[in-house]
C-alpha positions as semicolon CSV with decimal commas, in nm:
position;residue;x (nm);y (nm);z (nm)
1;M;11,843;0,949;-6,414
2;V;11,527;1,044;-6,587
3;R;11,272;1,319;-6,503
4;L;10,919;1,198;-6,472
5;H;10,787;1,422;-6,746
6;E;10,990;1,212;-6,989
7;I;10,804;0,894;-6,912
8;A;10,472;1,007;-6,749
9;H;10,204;1,268;-6,734
10;A;10,015;1,407;-6,439
11;R;9,679;1,570;-6,363
12;A;9,593;1,744;-6,042
13;G;9,318;1,912;-5,845
14;D;9,269;2,064;-5,505
15;K;8,999;2,121;-5,244
16;G;9,069;2,309;-4,922
17;E;9,400;2,194;-4,777
18;I;9,434;1,884;-4,994
19;T;9,589;1,840;-5,338
20;N;9,543;1,526;-5,544
21;I;9,795;1,442;-5,818
22;S;9,736;1,150;-6,054
23;L;10,035;1,007;-6,233
24;F;10,027;0,788;-6,543
25;P;10,311;0,640;-6,745
26;Y;10,308;0,709;-7,113
27;D;10,402;0,337;-7,165
28;E;10,212;0,093;-6,942
29;D;10,523;-0,120;-6,924
30;H;10,673;0,160;-6,702
31;Y;10,406;0,117;-6,434
32;E;10,615;-0,112;-6,211
33;H;10,916;0,111;-6,239
34;L;10,712;0,406;-6,120
35;A;10,557;0,194;-5,846
36;T;10,907;0,122;-5,716
37;H;11,057;0,466;-5,739
38;V;10,772;0,714;-5,693
39;T;10,662;0,626;-5,345
40;A;10,467;0,850;-5,098
41;A;10,787;0,908;-4,907
42;V;10,973;1,021;-5,229
43;V;10,692;1,257;-5,314
44;A;10,683;1,396;-4,965
45;R;11,054;1,469;-4,977
46;H;11,019;1,624;-5,324
47;F;10,756;1,866;-5,191
48;A;10,927;1,931;-4,857
49;G;10,842;2,282;-4,745
50;I;10,518;2,288;-4,945
51;V;10,339;1,983;-4,805
52;R;10,284;2,017;-4,428
53;G;10,098;1,695;-4,386
54;E;10,087;1,332;-4,487
55;V;10,133;1,210;-4,846
56;V;9,931;0,901;-4,931
57;R;9,967;0,700;-5,258
58;Y;9,679;0,504;-5,398
59;D;9,768;0,254;-5,675
60;V;9,511;0,232;-5,946
61;E;9,632;-0,077;-6,128
62;S;9,328;-0,108;-6,348
63;L;9,428;0,232;-6,501
64;R;9,807;0,169;-6,459
65;G;9,844;0,480;-6,257
66;F;9,867;0,638;-5,913
67;N;9,686;0,898;-5,712
68;F;9,881;1,091;-5,457
69;V;9,683;1,282;-5,187
70;L;9,895;1,562;-5,033
71;H;9,751;1,689;-4,705
72;G;9,831;2,040;-4,580
73;T;9,934;2,199;-4,912
74;R;9,736;2,513;-4,847
75;P;9,662;2,567;-4,476
76;G;9,318;2,710;-4,445
77;G;9,243;2,663;-4,817
78;V;9,292;2,904;-5,108
79;S;9,111;3,191;-4,956
80;A;9,295;3,183;-4,621
81;A;9,652;3,100;-4,744
82;L;9,902;3,380;-4,681
83;E;10,172;3,242;-4,911
84;L;10,219;3,171;-5,277
85;D;9,917;2,971;-5,389
86;T;10,009;2,609;-5,452
87;H;9,718;2,500;-5,664
88;G;9,720;2,140;-5,770
89;K;9,807;2,226;-6,131
90;A;10,132;2,375;-6,019
91;L;10,215;2,075;-5,812
92;S;10,149;1,830;-6,088
93;F;10,406;2,001;-6,302
94;G;10,640;2,010;-5,997
95;L;10,601;1,631;-5,954
96;L;10,697;1,577;-6,321
97;E;11,038;1,745;-6,245
98;L;11,128;1,464;-5,998
99;E;11,429;1,261;-6,111
100;I;11,418;0,877;-6,076
101;P;11,650;0,604;-6,197
102;D;11,638;0,526;-6,575
103;V;11,382;0,282;-6,693
104;P;11,555;-0,054;-6,760
């Protein structure tokens, strides 16, 4: 198994109740491997308990990357949340801790 941070980097941002995480492999040849193993369902399971809504993945093949839209990460937005603030930056680092099968 390999953690994503070993083969990819991530950037994130958030607005209201939605967090966006962009994921890019360091090596473009790993794009298909990420496409297979880092699905919306896998990301939703990885953030179970934090994400209260749908997770949608958008493939950005021209950039060899992905954008994940996580709905319900901060109910009511940052000013209304009563729990630990889950800003996008924290979640992008959290995604990079995900373990997937080794790259062939």
